[in-house]
KEKE-3310 file (N, C-alpha, C; in steps of 0.2 Angstrom, whole numbers, plus 5000, padded with zeros to 4 digits):
npx = (4743:4747:4741:4747:4759:4757:4754:4764:4774:4767:4770:4785:4785:4780:4789:4800:4796:4794:4806:4813:4806:4810:4823:4822:4818:4828:4838:4832:4831:4846:4849:4846:4856:4870:4886:4900:4913:4924:4939:4939:4942:4945:4951:4957:4970:4986:4985:4993:4997:4990:4995:4988:4992:4984:4984:4996:5009:5019:5028:5032:5039:5026:5015:5004:4986:4975:4971:4972:4980:4991:5008:5025:5025:5016:5008:5006:5015:5026:5036:5045:5054:5061:5069:5072:5084:5073:5062:5046:5039:5024:5013:4997:4991:4981:4982:4977:4971:4966:4965:4961:4960:4967:4979:4986:5001:5011:5016:5029:5040:5052:5069:5079:5081:5081:5074:5066:5055:5043:5025:5010:4996:4980:4965:4950:4948:4938:4941:4937:4938:4953:4968:4963:4958:4944:4929:4933:4928:4921:4929:4927:4919:4925:4933:4944:4955:4967:4973:4986:4996:5012:5026:5039:5054:5067:5083:5099:5110:5105:5107:5105:5099:5086:5077:5060:5049:5034:5033:5024:5020:5015:5006:5014:5026:5031:5037:5030:5033:5026:5019:5020:5032:5044:5055:5067:5077:5087:5092:5098:5111:5110:5111:5117:5121:5127:5130:5135:5131:5142:5152:5155:5153:5136:5132:5129:5121:5126:5122:5113:5109:5097:5092:5093:5081:5072:5082:5084:5092:5097:5103:5118:5122:5116:5110:5112:5106:5107:5099:5107:5106:5105:5097:5085:5079:5069:5067:5061:5064:5072:5077:5088:5096:5111:5112:5121:5138:5150:5167:5177:5177:5171:5154:5136:5119:5102:5104:5113:5128:5125:5116:5100:5094:5081:5073:5077:5081:5076:5070:5069:5065:5065:5062:5062:5045:5041:5039:5043:5029:5023:5029:5033:5043:5049:5050:5067:5071:5080:5093:5092:5100:5095:5082:5070:5065:5048:5033:5018:5003:4991:4995:5004:5012:5018:5028:5044:5063:5075:5074:5073:5063:5050:5058:5050:5043:5031:5018:5014:5003:4996:5001:4997:4984:4984:4994:5004:5013:5020:5026:5038:5047:5062:5066:5074:5090:5087:5087:5087:5086:5089:5086:5091:5085:5090:5086:5092:5093:5091:5102:5115:5129:5145:5154:5147:5151:5152:5142:5130:5121:5109:5105:5092:5090:5077:5073:5058)
npy = (5437:5439:5428:5417:5418:5415:5403:5396:5399:5390:5378:5379:5379:5367:5358:5361:5358:5344:5340:5344:5336:5323:5323:5324:5311:5303:5308:5304:5289:5286:5289:5280:5269:5263:5261:5250:5240:5224:5214:5196:5180:5162:5145:5129:5127:5120:5105:5093:5077:5061:5046:5030:5015:5000:4987:4973:4961:4947:4938:4925:4920:4919:4934:4939:4942:4955:4950:4937:4928:4922:4919:4918:4906:4890:4894:4908:4913:4922:4931:4940:4955:4951:4947:4937:4936:4937:4935:4945:4961:4967:4980:4987:5002:5017:5033:5049:5065:5080:5090:5082:5066:5067:5075:5067:5060:5047:5033:5027:5016:5016:5011:5011:5024:5027:5027:5012:5006:5008:5010:5000:5006:5000:4992:4997:4993:4987:4996:5001:5011:5020:5023:5036:5042:5042:5035:5024:5021:5012:5010:5024:5031:5040:5055:5058:5048:5038:5020:5010:4995:4990:4981:4974:4967:4957:4961:4953:4961:4968:4970:4968:4981:4990:5003:5004:5014:5022:5034:5047:5056:5071:5078:5088:5084:5083:5078:5068:5060:5044:5042:5030:5019:5006:4994:4982:4967:4963:4948:4940:4931:4914:4903:4891:4885:4870:4858:4848:4847:4842:4843:4831:4818:4811:4800:4783:4776:4761:4744:4736:4728:4736:4740:4729:4722:4728:4732:4745:4760:4777:4792:4799:4812:4828:4834:4851:4865:4881:4896:4905:4914:4930:4946:4942:4931:4917:4899:4884:4869:4853:4837:4822:4806:4797:4780:4769:4764:4750:4753:4745:4730:4714:4715:4714:4719:4719:4711:4714:4724:4737:4747:4752:4768:4772:4763:4758:4770:4784:4801:4817:4833:4850:4868:4881:4884:4876:4858:4840:4834:4825:4808:4809:4804:4803:4794:4793:4798:4794:4802:4810:4814:4818:4822:4835:4850:4850:4858:4854:4859:4853:4842:4843:4834:4826:4833:4836:4837:4836:4822:4823:4822:4835:4844:4845:4855:4856:4864:4856:4843:4849:4842:4832:4835:4849:4850:4861:4874:4881:4873:4867:4878:4887:4900:4916:4918:4908:4893:4875:4859:4842:4825:4808:4790:4773:4758:4741:4729:4710:4698:4709:4713:4721:4737:4753:4765:4775:4787:4800:4813:4825:4841:4852:4869:4879:4893:4903)
npz = (4952:4964:4970:4963:4968:4981:4981:4977:4988:4997:4992:4993:5006:5011:5006:5012:5027:5024:5022:5034:5044:5038:5042:5055:5058:5055:5063:5075:5074:5075:5086:5098:5099:5106:5103:5108:5114:5121:5123:5120:5127:5128:5134:5139:5143:5144:5150:5160:5156:5165:5172:5173:5180:5177:5177:5178:5174:5176:5163:5151:5136:5124:5120:5133:5135:5142:5158:5156:5164:5160:5164:5172:5176:5178:5190:5192:5202:5210:5222:5223:5215:5203:5187:5172:5157:5143:5150:5152:5158:5160:5157:5159:5154:5158:5150:5153:5147:5149:5139:5128:5119:5108:5111:5116:5114:5114:5124:5134:5140:5154:5157:5169:5169:5155:5138:5133:5128:5116:5119:5116:5107:5113:5111:5121:5136:5150:5166:5177:5190:5193:5201:5207:5196:5192:5185:5172:5156:5141:5125:5115:5122:5130:5128:5133:5135:5133:5129:5134:5129:5139:5135:5142:5138:5145:5144:5139:5145:5154:5172:5189:5202:5196:5191:5186:5175:5168:5155:5148:5132:5125:5112:5108:5112:5124:5139:5152:5168:5175:5191:5196:5201:5199:5207:5200:5200:5188:5180:5190:5199:5201:5215:5226:5242:5248:5259:5273:5292:5299:5290:5283:5272:5269:5282:5290:5303:5313:5310:5323:5338:5341:5328:5321:5318:5310:5301:5297:5296:5303:5297:5303:5302:5294:5279:5273:5266:5258:5252:5241:5232:5222:5222:5229:5225:5226:5227:5220:5227:5223:5227:5224:5222:5218:5214:5226:5227:5227:5228:5231:5228:5225:5227:5234:5233:5234:5223:5214:5211:5218:5228:5227:5227:5225:5230:5243:5251:5260:5264:5274:5276:5283:5285:5295:5301:5293:5289:5283:5287:5303:5303:5291:5280:5264:5249:5242:5225:5210:5202:5186:5173:5160:5162:5163:5171:5177:5180:5187:5188:5191:5199:5211:5218:5210:5202:5195:5194:5186:5188:5202:5217:5223:5236:5250:5262:5269:5280:5295:5295:5283:5271:5266:5261:5255:5244:5236:5225:5235:5244:5243:5243:5245:5253:5249:5256:5265:5275:5274:5281:5279:5283:5284:5279:5279:5272:5273:5262:5261:5253:5258:5254:5256:5255:5253:5246:5237:5232:5228:5236:5228:5226:5218:5213:5208:5199:5205)
capx = (4751:4748:4739:4752:4766:4756:4753:4772:4777:4764:4774:4789:4785:4779:4795:4805:4794:4796:4815:4814:4803:4814:4829:4822:4817:4836:4841:4829:4834:4853:4851:4845:4861:4879:4892:4908:4916:4931:4941:4936:4946:4944:4955:4959:4977:4990:4985:4998:4993:4991:4995:4986:4994:4977:4985:5003:5010:5027:5026:5037:5036:5020:5012:4998:4982:4974:4966:4973:4982:4997:5013:5031:5024:5008:5005:5007:5019:5033:5034:5051:5054:5066:5067:5078:5082:5067:5055:5043:5036:5018:5009:4992:4991:4977:4984:4971:4973:4960:4965:4958:4964:4970:4984:4991:5006:5012:5018:5036:5042:5058:5073:5086:5082:5083:5067:5067:5050:5037:5020:5007:4990:4976:4957:4949:4945:4935:4945:4933:4941:4960:4972:4959:4957:4938:4927:4934:4923:4923:4931:4922:4915:4928:4937:4950:4959:4970:4975:4992:5001:5020:5028:5047:5057:5072:5089:5104:5115:5103:5110:5106:5093:5085:5070:5056:5045:5030:5032:5019:5022:5009:5006:5020:5032:5033:5036:5028:5032:5020:5019:5021:5040:5045:5062:5068:5084:5087:5097:5102:5115:5107:5117:5115:5127:5124:5135:5132:5131:5149:5156:5157:5148:5130:5134:5122:5122:5128:5116:5115:5104:5091:5091:5094:5075:5071:5087:5083:5096:5096:5109:5122:5122:5111:5112:5111:5105:5106:5098:5111:5104:5104:5090:5079:5076:5066:5068:5058:5069:5072:5081:5088:5102:5113:5114:5127:5141:5156:5172:5183:5178:5164:5147:5129:5114:5103:5104:5119:5133:5124:5110:5095:5091:5074:5070:5080:5083:5071:5072:5064:5067:5061:5064:5058:5041:5038:5042:5037:5024:5024:5034:5035:5047:5048:5056:5071:5071:5086:5095:5091:5103:5090:5075:5070:5059:5042:5029:5012:4998:4986:4996:5011:5017:5022:5032:5051:5067:5081:5072:5072:5055:5051:5060:5045:5043:5024:5016:5012:4996:4995:5005:4992:4977:4984:5000:5005:5019:5023:5026:5045:5050:5067:5066:5081:5094:5085:5092:5084:5090:5087:5089:5090:5085:5091:5085:5096:5090:5097:5108:5119:5138:5150:5153:5145:5154:5151:5136:5129:5115:5110:5099:5092:5085:5073:5070:5051)
capy = (5437:5438:5421:5412:5419:5412:5396:5395:5398:5385:5373:5379:5378:5361:5354:5362:5355:5337:5339:5343:5329:5317:5323:5321:5304:5299:5308:5299:5281:5284:5291:5274:5264:5266:5255:5249:5232:5223:5209:5190:5174:5155:5140:5125:5128:5114:5101:5088:5070:5058:5039:5025:5008:4997:4979:4971:4954:4945:4933:4922:4918:4922:4939:4939:4948:4957:4946:4930:4924:4919:4920:4915:4898:4889:4896:4915:4913:4925:4935:4945:4958:4950:4944:4934:4936:4933:4936:4950:4964:4969:4984:4989:5009:5022:5040:5054:5072:5084:5093:5078:5061:5070:5079:5062:5057:5040:5032:5024:5012:5019:5006:5013:5031:5027:5023:5006:5002:5011:5005:4998:5008:4994:4993:5001:4987:4990:4995:5002:5017:5019:5029:5043:5045:5042:5030:5024:5019:5008:5014:5029:5035:5045:5057:5061:5044:5031:5014:5006:4990:4991:4975:4976:4961:4959:4961:4949:4964:4971:4968:4971:4983:4995:5006:5004:5018:5024:5041:5049:5061:5074:5080:5092:5078:5086:5071:5067:5053:5042:5041:5023:5017:4999:4992:4976:4965:4959:4942:4939:4925:4908:4900:4886:4882:4863:4855:4843:4851:4842:4843:4825:4814:4807:4793:4780:4772:4754:4739:4734:4725:4739:4742:4723:4719:4731:4734:4752:4765:4784:4796:4802:4819:4831:4839:4858:4868:4887:4899:4910:4918:4936:4949:4940:4924:4911:4893:4878:4864:4847:4832:4816:4803:4791:4773:4768:4758:4747:4754:4740:4724:4710:4716:4711:4721:4711:4707:4717:4728:4743:4749:4756:4772:4773:4757:4758:4777:4789:4807:4821:4839:4856:4873:4886:4880:4870:4852:4835:4832:4818:4805:4813:4803:4803:4790:4796:4797:4794:4807:4808:4821:4820:4824:4842:4852:4849:4861:4852:4863:4849:4837:4846:4830:4823:4836:4834:4842:4831:4815:4824:4824:4841:4844:4847:4859:4857:4865:4849:4840:4850:4840:4826:4838:4854:4851:4867:4877:4884:4868:4865:4884:4889:4908:4919:4918:4902:4887:4870:4854:4835:4820:4802:4783:4767:4751:4736:4723:4705:4699:4714:4713:4727:4745:4756:4772:4780:4789:4807:4818:4831:4846:4857:4874:4881:4899:4903)
capz = (4952:4972:4971:4961:4974:4988:4980:4977:4994:5000:4990:4997:5014:5012:5004:5018:5032:5023:5023:5041:5046:5036:5046:5063:5058:5054:5071:5081:5074:5077:5094:5102:5099:5107:5102:5111:5116:5125:5120:5124:5126:5132:5134:5145:5145:5142:5155:5162:5156:5170:5170:5179:5179:5178:5176:5177:5174:5173:5157:5147:5129:5121:5124:5138:5135:5149:5162:5154:5168:5158:5168:5171:5178:5178:5197:5193:5209:5211:5228:5223:5210:5199:5180:5169:5150:5139:5153:5150:5162:5156:5160:5154:5157:5154:5149:5153:5146:5148:5133:5124:5118:5103:5113:5119:5108:5115:5130:5133:5146:5154:5162:5172:5165:5147:5136:5132:5125:5113:5121:5111:5109:5114:5113:5127:5140:5155:5171:5183:5193:5193:5204:5208:5189:5192:5181:5165:5152:5136:5119:5112:5127:5134:5123:5136:5138:5128:5134:5130:5133:5137:5135:5142:5138:5149:5139:5143:5147:5160:5178:5196:5204:5191:5192:5179:5176:5163:5153:5143:5129:5123:5105:5107:5113:5131:5144:5160:5171:5179:5197:5198:5199:5201:5206:5198:5201:5182:5178:5197:5198:5206:5218:5232:5247:5250:5263:5279:5297:5299:5284:5281:5268:5272:5284:5293:5310:5310:5312:5330:5342:5340:5321:5316:5316:5303:5295:5296:5300:5302:5296:5308:5300:5290:5274:5274:5259:5259:5246:5242:5226:5221:5221:5233:5221:5229:5223:5221:5228:5222:5230:5220:5223:5214:5218:5230:5224:5232:5225:5233:5226:5224:5231:5231:5238:5237:5217:5210:5215:5220:5234:5223:5232:5225:5233:5250:5254:5261:5266:5277:5276:5286:5285:5299:5304:5289:5288:5281:5293:5306:5301:5285:5275:5257:5245:5237:5217:5207:5198:5179:5169:5155:5163:5164:5177:5176:5185:5186:5194:5193:5203:5212:5221:5205:5199:5195:5192:5184:5191:5209:5219:5228:5244:5253:5268:5270:5287:5299:5293:5277:5265:5262:5261:5250:5241:5231:5224:5241:5248:5243:5242:5249:5252:5248:5261:5270:5277:5274:5283:5277:5286:5280:5282:5274:5275:5270:5260:5262:5257:5256:5256:5254:5259:5248:5247:5230:5229:5230:5236:5224:5227:5214:5215:5202:5202:5205)
cpx = (4751:4745:4744:4758:4764:4756:4761:4776:4773:4767:4780:4790:4784:4785:4799:4802:4795:4803:4816:4812:4808:4822:4828:4821:4825:4839:4838:4831:4841:4853:4850:4849:4867:4882:4898:4908:4923:4932:4938:4940:4945:4949:4956:4965:4980:4991:4990:4994:4995:4990:4992:4989:4988:4979:4992:5004:5017:5026:5032:5034:5031:5017:5005:4992:4979:4968:4967:4975:4989:5003:5020:5031:5018:5003:5004:5011:5025:5033:5041:5051:5061:5065:5073:5076:5078:5060:5052:5039:5030:5015:5003:4991:4986:4982:4978:4975:4966:4959:4961:4962:4969:4977:4989:4995:5007:5015:5024:5037:5050:5063:5078:5087:5080:5076:5068:5061:5044:5030:5015:5000:4985:4969:4956:4946:4941:4940:4943:4937:4948:4963:4970:4959:4949:4936:4930:4930:4927:4925:4925:4919:4918:4934:4944:4956:4961:4973:4981:4994:5009:5023:5036:5048:5064:5079:5094:5109:5112:5105:5108:5099:5092:5078:5067:5051:5040:5031:5028:5021:5015:5011:5013:5026:5035:5032:5034:5028:5028:5023:5021:5028:5040:5053:5063:5076:5083:5093:5101:5106:5112:5113:5115:5122:5123:5131:5132:5134:5138:5154:5159:5151:5141:5132:5128:5125:5122:5122:5119:5108:5096:5088:5090:5087:5072:5074:5086:5088:5095:5102:5111:5123:5116:5114:5109:5110:5103:5105:5103:5112:5104:5098:5084:5076:5075:5068:5064:5063:5067:5077:5082:5095:5104:5113:5120:5130:5147:5162:5178:5183:5170:5159:5140:5125:5108:5104:5111:5123:5131:5118:5106:5092:5084:5071:5071:5081:5076:5075:5067:5067:5063:5065:5060:5053:5037:5043:5039:5034:5024:5030:5037:5039:5045:5052:5060:5070:5078:5088:5096:5094:5099:5083:5075:5065:5054:5037:5021:5006:4992:4988:5003:5015:5021:5027:5040:5056:5072:5080:5072:5063:5057:5053:5056:5045:5036:5022:5014:5005:4994:4997:5000:4987:4979:4991:5000:5012:5022:5027:5034:5049:5055:5067:5073:5084:5093:5089:5085:5089:5086:5092:5087:5089:5087:5089:5088:5092:5094:5096:5111:5126:5141:5149:5154:5145:5153:5144:5135:5122:5114:5104:5098:5088:5082:5070:5062:5051)
cpy = (5435:5431:5415:5412:5415:5405:5393:5394:5392:5379:5372:5377:5370:5356:5356:5358:5347:5336:5339:5337:5323:5317:5322:5314:5300:5301:5305:5292:5281:5286:5286:5269:5267:5260:5255:5241:5230:5217:5202:5184:5168:5150:5136:5124:5121:5109:5096:5081:5067:5050:5034:5018:5003:4990:4978:4964:4953:4939:4931:4919:4921:4929:4937:4945:4949:4951:4938:4925:4920:4923:4917:4907:4897:4892:4904:4916:4916:4930:4941:4948:4956:4946:4942:4937:4933:4934:4943:4954:4967:4973:4986:4997:5013:5029:5044:5061:5075:5089:5090:5072:5063:5073:5074:5059:5049:5039:5027:5021:5014:5013:5009:5020:5031:5023:5018:5004:5008:5007:5004:5001:5001:4995:4995:4995:4991:4989:4997:5010:5015:5025:5036:5046:5045:5036:5030:5020:5016:5013:5017:5033:5041:5049:5060:5056:5040:5026:5011:5000:4990:4984:4975:4968:4961:4957:4957:4953:4968:4968:4972:4976:4989:4997:5006:5009:5021:5031:5043:5055:5064:5075:5085:5089:5080:5080:5072:5061:5052:5042:5034:5021:5010:4997:4984:4974:4961:4955:4942:4932:4921:4905:4895:4883:4875:4860:4850:4849:4848:4841:4837:4822:4811:4801:4789:4776:4764:4750:4737:4730:4728:4740:4735:4720:4722:4733:4740:4756:4772:4787:4799:4810:4822:4836:4846:4861:4876:4890:4905:4915:4925:4939:4947:4934:4920:4906:4887:4873:4857:4843:4826:4813:4798:4786:4773:4762:4756:4748:4748:4733:4721:4713:4714:4714:4723:4708:4708:4721:4735:4743:4754:4761:4774:4768:4758:4765:4781:4796:4811:4828:4844:4861:4879:4882:4876:4864:4846:4832:4824:4814:4808:4810:4801:4797:4794:4793:4798:4799:4806:4815:4823:4822:4831:4843:4853:4852:4858:4854:4857:4843:4838:4840:4825:4827:4834:4838:4837:4825:4817:4825:4831:4840:4848:4849:4860:4858:4857:4849:4843:4847:4835:4830:4844:4856:4857:4870:4880:4879:4866:4873:4886:4897:4910:4920:4912:4896:4881:4864:4847:4830:4813:4796:4778:4762:4745:4731:4717:4700:4707:4715:4718:4733:4749:4763:4778:4781:4795:4808:4824:4835:4852:4863:4878:4888:4900:4910)
cpz = (4960:4974:4968:4966:4980:4987:4980:4984:4998:4999:4992:5004:5015:5010:5011:5024:5030:5026:5030:5046:5044:5041:5053:5063:5060:5061:5076:5081:5077:5084:5099:5103:5100:5107:5105:5112:5119:5121:5123:5122:5130:5131:5140:5148:5144:5149:5154:5160:5162:5168:5175:5176:5181:5180:5176:5178:5174:5170:5155:5140:5125:5125:5127:5136:5143:5153:5161:5158:5167:5163:5167:5172:5179:5185:5198:5200:5209:5217:5227:5216:5207:5193:5177:5162:5146:5143:5152:5157:5159:5159:5155:5158:5154:5154:5148:5152:5145:5144:5128:5123:5112:5105:5117:5114:5108:5122:5129:5140:5147:5159:5164:5169:5159:5144:5133:5126:5122:5115:5116:5113:5108:5114:5120:5132:5147:5163:5177:5185:5194:5195:5204:5201:5189:5188:5175:5162:5146:5130:5116:5116:5131:5130:5126:5137:5132:5132:5130:5134:5132:5139:5135:5142:5141:5144:5143:5146:5154:5167:5183:5196:5199:5192:5184:5180:5168:5162:5148:5140:5126:5114:5103:5109:5120:5135:5150:5162:5175:5187:5201:5196:5202:5201:5205:5198:5193:5182:5184:5195:5204:5209:5225:5236:5250:5253:5269:5286:5299:5296:5282:5276:5273:5274:5288:5299:5308:5313:5318:5333:5342:5333:5317:5314:5311:5298:5293:5300:5298:5300:5301:5308:5296:5284:5274:5267:5261:5252:5246:5235:5226:5220:5223:5229:5226:5224:5225:5223:5227:5225:5225:5223:5218:5219:5221:5228:5228:5227:5226:5232:5225:5230:5229:5235:5235:5230:5213:5214:5217:5225:5229:5229:5231:5229:5240:5254:5254:5264:5270:5278:5280:5285:5288:5302:5300:5289:5285:5287:5296:5304:5294:5279:5268:5253:5240:5229:5215:5202:5190:5175:5163:5155:5166:5170:5174:5182:5183:5190:5196:5198:5205:5214:5216:5201:5200:5192:5192:5188:5199:5210:5222:5235:5247:5260:5270:5278:5290:5298:5288:5271:5261:5259:5254:5248:5236:5231:5229:5245:5248:5242:5247:5249:5252:5255:5266:5270:5277:5276:5280:5281:5282:5283:5277:5276:5270:5268:5263:5256:5255:5258:5253:5258:5253:5249:5242:5228:5230:5230:5232:5226:5221:5215:5209:5203:5200:5201)
residu = (UNK:UNK:UNK:UNK:UNK:UNK:UNK:UNK:UNK:UNK:UNK:UNK:UNK:UNK:UNK:UNK:UNK:UNK:UNK:UNK:UNK:UNK:UNK:UNK:UNK:UNK:UNK:UNK:UNK:UNK:UNK:UNK:UNK:UNK:UNK:UNK:UNK:UNK:UNK:UNK:UNK:UNK:UNK:UNK:UNK:UNK:UNK:UNK:UNK:UNK:UNK:UNK:UNK:UNK:UNK:UNK:UNK:UNK:UNK:UNK:UNK:UNK:UNK:UNK:UNK:UNK:UNK:UNK:UNK:UNK:UNK:UNK:UNK:UNK:UNK:UNK:UNK:UNK:UNK:UNK:UNK:UNK:UNK:UNK:UNK:UNK:UNK:UNK:UNK:UNK:UNK:UNK:UNK:UNK:UNK:UNK:UNK:UNK:UNK:UNK:UNK:UNK:UNK:UNK:UNK:UNK:UNK:UNK:UNK:UNK:UNK:UNK:UNK:UNK:UNK:UNK:UNK:UNK:UNK:UNK:UNK:UNK:UNK:UNK:UNK:UNK:UNK:UNK:UNK:UNK:UNK:UNK:UNK:UNK:UNK:UNK:UNK:UNK:UNK:UNK:UNK:UNK:UNK:UNK:UNK:UNK:UNK:UNK:UNK:UNK:UNK:UNK:UNK:UNK:UNK:UNK:UNK:UNK:UNK:UNK:UNK:UNK:UNK:UNK:UNK:UNK:UNK:UNK:UNK:UNK:UNK:UNK:UNK:UNK:UNK:UNK:UNK:UNK:UNK:UNK:UNK:UNK:UNK:UNK:UNK:UNK:UNK:UNK:UNK:UNK:UNK:UNK:UNK:UNK:UNK:UNK:UNK:UNK:UNK:UNK:UNK:UNK:UNK:UNK:UNK:UNK:UNK:UNK:UNK:UNK:UNK:UNK:UNK:UNK:UNK:UNK:UNK:UNK:UNK:UNK:UNK:UNK:UNK:UNK:UNK:UNK:UNK:UNK:UNK:UNK:UNK:UNK:UNK:UNK:UNK:UNK:UNK:UNK:UNK:UNK:UNK:UNK:UNK:UNK:UNK:UNK:UNK:UNK:UNK:UNK:UNK:UNK:UNK:UNK:UNK:UNK:UNK:UNK:UNK:UNK:UNK:UNK:UNK:UNK:UNK:UNK:UNK:UNK:UNK:UNK:UNK:UNK:UNK:UNK:UNK:UNK:UNK:UNK:UNK:UNK:UNK:UNK:UNK:UNK:UNK:UNK:UNK:UNK:UNK:UNK:UNK:UNK:UNK:UNK:UNK:UNK:UNK:UNK:UNK:UNK:UNK:UNK:UNK:UNK:UNK:UNK:UNK:UNK:UNK:UNK:UNK:UNK:UNK:UNK:UNK:UNK:UNK:UNK:UNK:UNK:UNK:UNK:UNK:UNK:UNK:UNK:UNK:UNK:UNK:UNK:UNK:UNK:UNK:UNK:UNK:UNK:UNK:UNK:UNK:UNK:UNK:UNK:UNK:UNK:UNK:UNK:UNK:UNK:UNK:UNK:UNK:UNK:UNK:UNK:UNK:UNK:UNK:UNK:UNK:UNK:UNK:UNK:UNK:UNK)
# end
């Protein structure tokens, strides 16, 4: 009996010892872990988009592509900010949003404070750097940018000095104005003041001992032309004349009852430091109401407007070498003066008082 009891106690003690060791093992594992935590968050915030105007043009008619050189005239030459009905102001603009291009909604052009045009998304051309925005890359390489073309067509009711700006809208329709703002004069009224220095019609000196040999006489007064257009409009100037007729009876000069201005009359004009150089006399052309204005960048000297030839104010010595679209420009508010000479043919009988000198101004 004693043996059995002792054996039972051994088994009991072994079981108790095993349970104690298991409990100690669990306690040891749990004791090397401390659990705690704090909150975490991150985000770029709602960045304001920036607008870069990368290119701009003034065009008419068909839509121009970037860098096409299309313009309101063949020379891309307009040095004041004015535009007429149907002409278009074209902007290429890059919008950058550091939240990503998906946060860029659209771009609008505002005219006089009112949104007028929703700009067109276009493929990403190569612009280089722009307005401090850094290097701008090709399509697909920059996830923060979108490119737009804004094509503003001038409407008939727009008039006077008006601000034009671009406004970007993000995905929440929140607007941001660009920093680039332009002021344009829309639909300015064109006008010229045409007179003579003495208020009399153009008249010529009489033939005398000094002029009889060549039968050439000079005008005793001068034509004066002022550009009085609104909005800073500069104009290309053209001059033409009608033939001279005698209203008082039978006449002949030299074969019929008129003096042909294209054959016998010449003119010379000046404005400021510009004039038709040296002798500089140009043959008068005859007014033709059916002839329209033609601009020919390949040969500026043959350009016409209603039959008129360019009223040229070339710098001394330059006219024969470098004719160009700036040679017959009358600036806004500017004054041009023109003198004339007439060579009488033989025979020439009569008093030819019915005639006109006509001047045309075409907006640049």
